[in-house]
C-alpha positions as CSV (number, residue, x, y, z in Angstrom):
1,M,-12.5,10.8,5.1
2,P,-8.8,9.3,4.3
3,I,-7.8,6.4,1.8
4,Y,-5.5,3.4,2.8
5,E,-4.0,0.9,0.0
6,F,-5.1,-2.8,1.0
7,H,-3.8,-5.5,-1.3
8,C,-6.7,-8.1,-1.7
9,G,-5.5,-12.3,-0.9
10,K,-8.1,-13.0,-2.6
11,C,-7.6,-11.8,-6.7
12,G,-3.9,-10.6,-5.3
13,E,-4.9,-7.4,-6.5
14,D,-4.1,-3.4,-5.0
15,S,-6.4,-1.2,-4.6
16,E,-6.6,2.2,-2.5
17,V,-10.2,3.0,-1.0
18,P,-11.2,5.6,1.7
19,V,-12.9,4.4,4.9
20,R,-13.2,5.5,8.9
21,S,-9.2,4.7,9.9
22,S,-11.1,3.2,12.3
23,A,-13.8,1.1,10.6
24,W,-11.8,-0.6,7.7
25,E,-12.3,-4.2,8.3
26,G,-15.1,-6.2,6.8
27,T,-14.2,-3.7,3.2
28,K,-14.5,-5.3,0.2
29,C,-12.4,-5.4,-2.8
30,P,-13.8,-3.1,-5.1
31,K,-12.0,-5.2,-8.2
32,C,-13.6,-8.8,-6.8
33,G,-15.8,-8.7,-3.2
34,S,-13.8,-10.0,-1.4
35,S,-13.1,-9.2,2.8
36,K,-9.7,-10.6,2.6
37,L,-7.6,-7.3,2.9
38,E,-5.0,-6.5,4.5
39,K,-4.4,-2.5,5.0
40,K,-0.4,-1.4,3.4
41,L,1.8,0.6,4.3
42,S,1.9,3.5,2.3
43,V,5.3,5.1,1.5
44,F,4.5,9.1,1.2
45,A,7.3,12.2,1.0
46,S,7.6,14.5,3.9
47,S,10.0,17.8,4.6
48,G,12.9,18.0,6.5
49,G,13.6,15.2,9.9
50,A,15.8,12.1,8.8
51,P,15.4,10.2,6.6
52,A,13.2,7.4,6.3
53,A,14.3,4.1,6.3
54,P,14.4,2.0,3.0
55,A,11.7,0.6,1.8
56,S,12.2,-3.6,1.7
57,C,12.0,-4.5,-1.8
58,T,11.0,-8.0,-2.6
59,G,11.7,-7.4,-6.4
60,Q,8.2,-7.3,-7.8
61,P,6.3,-4.4,-9.5
62,K,4.7,-2.7,-6.0
63,S,6.3,-4.4,-3.4
64,C,7.7,-1.8,-2.3
65,G,6.7,1.4,-3.6
66,M,9.7,2.9,-4.7
67,C,10.1,0.4,-8.4
68,G,9.2,2.9,-10.2
69,T,9.8,6.1,-9.1
70,G,13.1,6.5,-10.7
71,K,14.5,6.7,-7.3
72,P,18.0,4.5,-6.7
73,H,16.9,2.1,-4.5
74,S,18.3,-2.4,-4.7
75,H,16.1,-5.4,-5.5
């Protein structure tokens, strides 16, 4: 079962939740139990191919997936 990253609109926490890809809607936040989850785009590594477009960063930790990785990026 795939693991997806979600952001909760109620408590503001980010969580990784294992869900079936076609039936993630209605999944409950593991922190507060709310169903106001938004699926996040995950940043992942790949080998070869064209370089990925730079992630957008709002300056908030974890907003772009690059903060805290040691990889150069701008806010």
